[in-house]
C-alpha positions in Angstrom: -0.1 -0.4 0.0 1.4 3.3 -0.8 1.6 6.1 2.2 0.1 9.5 1.3 2.0 12.3 0.4 2.0 14.5 3.1 3.4 11.5 5.2 6.6 10.3 2.5 7.4 13.9 2.8 6.9 13.6 7.2 9.7 11.0 6.7 12.0 12.2 4.9 12.1 14.9 7.2 12.5 13.0 9.9 15.0 11.1 7.8 17.3 14.0 6.6 16.9 15.5 10.2 18.9 12.1 11.6 20.7 12.6 9.3 22.2 16.3 9.4 22.0 15.4 13.3 24.9 12.6 12.2 26.6 14.5 9.9 27.1 17.5 12.4 28.1 14.9 15.5 31.0 13.5 12.9 32.1 17.2 12.0 32.1 17.8 15.8 33.9 14.9 16.5 36.4 15.5 14.0 37.5 18.7 14.4 37.6 18.1 18.5 40.1 15.2 17.6 42.2 17.9 14.6 42.0 19.9 17.7 43.6 18.1 19.8 46.0 16.4 17.5 47.2 20.5 17.1 47.7 21.1 20.3 50.0 17.9 20.9 52.0 17.7 18.3 52.0 21.5 18.1 51.5 22.7 20.6 53.8 20.6 22.8 57.0 20.0 20.8 57.4 23.2 19.5 55.9 25.7 20.8 55.6 24.5 24.7 59.7 23.2 24.2 61.2 25.2 25.6 58.5 24.8 29.1 58.4 21.8 29.2 61.9 21.0 29.2 61.4 21.5 32.8 60.9 18.1 32.7 61.9 14.6 31.4 61.1 10.7 31.1 63.5 8.6 30.7 66.5 11.1 31.1 65.3 13.4 27.9 63.5 16.9 27.9 59.6 16.4 27.5 59.4 19.3 24.6 62.2 16.9 22.6 59.8 14.0 23.7 56.6 15.0 22.2 58.9 16.3 19.2 60.5 12.5 18.5 58.0 9.5 20.5 54.7 11.7 22.2 53.3 13.2 18.6 53.3 9.6 16.7 51.7 8.2 20.1 49.4 10.7 20.1 47.4 10.2 17.0 47.5 6.5 17.1 45.3 7.5 20.3 43.3 10.1 18.6 43.0 7.3 15.8 41.5 5.1 18.5 39.6 7.8 20.2 38.0 8.3 16.1 37.5 4.8 16.5 35.8 4.1 19.4 33.3 7.9 19.0 32.6 6.9 15.1 31.6 3.2 16.8 29.2 4.7 19.1 27.7 7.5 16.4 26.8 4.9 14.1 25.0 2.6 16.9 23.1 5.3 17.8 22.3 6.3 14.6 21.5 3.6 13.6 18.7 3.4 15.6 17.6 6.6 15.0 17.2 5.3 11.5 15.6 1.9 12.8 12.7 4.2 14.7 11.9 6.2 11.3 12.4 2.2 9.8 9.2 0.8 12.4 6.9 4.3 12.7 6.8 3.9 8.9 5.9 0.2 9.3 3.0 1.3 11.7 1.7 3.9 10.0 2.0 1.5 6.2 -0.8 -1.3 9.3 
């Protein structure tokens, strides 16, 4: 059975809104992780290196450590964070889409 035109438009609007929420959340995650990456690699490795050199890790000044290993380890941790956050976002988006599909099935009956 075909849905009336106004119900189809409502469903399309709900799908567009769910996709827009997903995209906004995706952009926030990417922006926050890029900012963290900049702070770790550029900030700790270059801009704040002199002040971080007051401390050391394994005999190496902390600023030098961030420039050599810390930024790489930070990048790997940010990739892990991205994978976890996106998996969570994808699950939430799938629930939204399933709820829209369920309401479509209820309306069809």
